[in-house]
C-alpha positions, -999 to +999 in steps of 0.1 A: +390+520+082+397+510+118+419+482+131+399+479+162+390+443+171+356+437+187+343+408+208+315+385+196+291+377+223+284+340+230+247+344+222+255+360+188+279+332+179+254+305+189+226+321+170+248+321+139+256+285+143+220+275+147+208+296+118+235+280+096+224+245+106+189+250+092+159+229+101+153+193+093+127+166+099+115+156+134+129+129+156+109+102+174+096+107+209+120+080+222+150+100+208+138+132+224+134+115+258+170+101+256+184+136+247+164+152+276+178+127+301+214+134+289+209+172+291+194+170+326+221+148+339+248+171+325+231+202+340+229+187+374+265+178+373+275+213+363+256+232+390+269+210+418+306+205+409+317+237+390+322+273+401+301+301+386+313+314+352+293+346+351+322+368+362+346+354+336+354+376+306+372+364+275+401+383+261+396+407+233+409+388+203+397+373+170+365+353+172+380+319+164+407+324+190+382+336+215+359+306+209+388+282+215+397+300+248+360+300+259+355+262+251+389+253+268+381+273+300+345+263+302+344+226+296+311+220+314+295+249+295+310+236+262+296+201+269+262+216+276+264+237+244+273+205+225+243+187+239+221+217+231+233+216+195+227+178+195+192+185+207+185+209+179+199+185+153+186+151+166+151+164+172+151+170+135+163+136+124+140+119+098+118+091+110+125+059+090+099+050+064+075+022+073+078+005+039+075+008+002+041+018-013+028-012-031-010-008-033-040+016-030-074+007-015-101+012-042-130-003-023-138-017+011-169-035+024-178-042+060-150-047+086-115-043+073-082-035+092-047-027+081-019-033+106+013-014+099+040-005+124+022-024+152-010-004+151-043-015+136-060+011+114-096+002+105-110+012+072-145+026+078-153+042+045-169+023+015-141+036-007-107+045+009-077+057-010-052+048+018-018+034+008-008-001+016+030-007+021+054-036+023+051-052+057+015-043+062-010-070+073-045-067+059-074-085+075-111-087+065-138-097+090-167-121+084-187-093+068-157-077+051-142-074+016-114-053+001-101-044-034-066-032-039-048-018-070-011-028-069+014-003-083+021-026-112-015-024-123-026-058-108-060-059-090-062-079-058-095-086-040-099-101-006-129-122+004-144-122+039-124-137+067-091-133+049-056-123+061-027-114+039+008-098+044+024-076+018+057-093+021+074-075-009+069-053-039+059-083-060+050-107-032+022-113-008+015-140+017-020-155+021-024-167+057-060-177+054-091-170+033-094-162-004-080-136-028-087-129-064-061-115-089-067-098-122-038-086-142-062-066-164-060-071-202-031-052-217-014-044-184+024-046-182+034-058-147+067-045-134+077-080-121+065-115-116+039-116-089+043-144-063+015-156-039+030-174-010+008-200+008+014-228+033+010-253+005+032-236-022+039-206-043+015-194-070+026-175-101+005-164-131+010-156-168-016-128-175-048-141-160-078-139-136-078-164-108-087-171-072-064-185-045-081-200-015-061-211+016-081-235+038-070-255+068-064-287+049-055-276+013-050-249-013-077-243-039-068-226-072-096-216-096-086-201-130-109-179-149-086-168-177-050-175-188-027-199-169-015-202-133+014-223-120+017-235-084+049-250-070+054-267-036+092-267-040+096-301-055+068-301-080+051-277-104+015-278-117-002-256-142-039-248-143-057-233-173-089-213-178-120-231-165-099-254-143-097-260-106-067-275-087-069-286-051-035-292-036-028-307-002+005-315+015+024-345-001-004-353-025-011-349-062-035-321-070-071-329-078-082-314-111-117-305-121-136-283-145-154-252-133-176-224-147-160-190-149-193-172-140-221-176-116-227-175-078-193-189-069-178-156-082-203-133-067-180-120-040-154-111-066-180-091-087-192-072-056-158-057-051-153-046-087-155-009-093-159+009-126-129+033-130-138+070-129-143+088-163-163+118-176-181+095-199-180+059-212-185+043-245-212+017-243-190-010-258-164-004-231-190-008-204-203-040-218-168-054-223-160-045-187-191-062-174-184-093-194-148-096-181-158-089-145-185-116-146-165-141-165-187-142-196-183-137-233-198-106-249-220-115-279-240-092-302-270-106-322-261-082-351-233-061-365-255-030-363-259-034-325-222-037-321-216-006-342-242+014-322-225+003-289-192+017-302-208+051-309-231+055-279-219+069-246-231+070-210-221+093-180-224+090-143-215+053-139-182+057-120-179+035-089-206+011-098-201-027-097-210-049-128-246-056-117-253-020-110-237-009-143-258-034-162-290-021-146-281+015-157-275+004-193-309-015-193-327+015-179-312+042-202-309+024-235-331+003-258-307-027-257-320-060-245-293-077-225-295-113-215-273-134-193-272-168-211-249-193-193-213-182-201-225-154-225-236-118-221-260-116-251-269-082-266-301-081-287 
């Protein structure tokens, strides 16, 4: 064994320091620019005000003592080394997340744009699985429409010429236009959904309904369940088959509506049959009835039993009208739309 002490070259020590630091996420361009300016300024100061250090040799001693001597005697170099280490670390600082994921696009029609972080990102594909986050603004054009699946299993659909802001995990603001919400039968939402409008806050209790923000009022149409709207001082509840029109400082105007028909066509056009390898016929018929606001009726128990046994394939992604046509063309069932009923004969 030898007692000889050997020197550690500066490059070796620095390499060990950098290897030990590891690699992290990347910094923003703004941070990189600030760091570059600092290094450049320090370098210019060093080369103009300090004598050369290439002839200096550190004493032969333990590495920790040598490093202390080297830093003490070479303050400008030490400063530059510190900045270099800062560059290595700060250029690997994580970029802050833009927001919490709250929804996924399941279907888009026409012109739709999502603005997040100050940049508009148009959706050009008929079906786009992009993520919507808190803080995002979603806008549909005059020919546009959009369907979202919120993370708590609530469906939100946007009509044409609509603007919303995802203001929270369980909150969204409707600036203009119309949206439709469906909590889906049997779903267990993670929290109480709030729809903020200029005329009040809308909350639901397991339902399907439309919220339409117009220049002069708020229109609420309920297909199923109950919906409550509050303007801060008053609360009103609308039930299935009911419409409430609420203007500022006025009692709401109530009226009866049908839960199916042309007024709901835009909602049905954005409905998409969830993907599956195959579907029971009864499940397809129940889905069509729910999406079109109708009651499913069989003319006999035998037909209902057959619908539970029969299966179809290849219907994923279709809307209710398209799915109905597939059933009619591939089965012997006679399906009639009779008012508020979907009648199977």
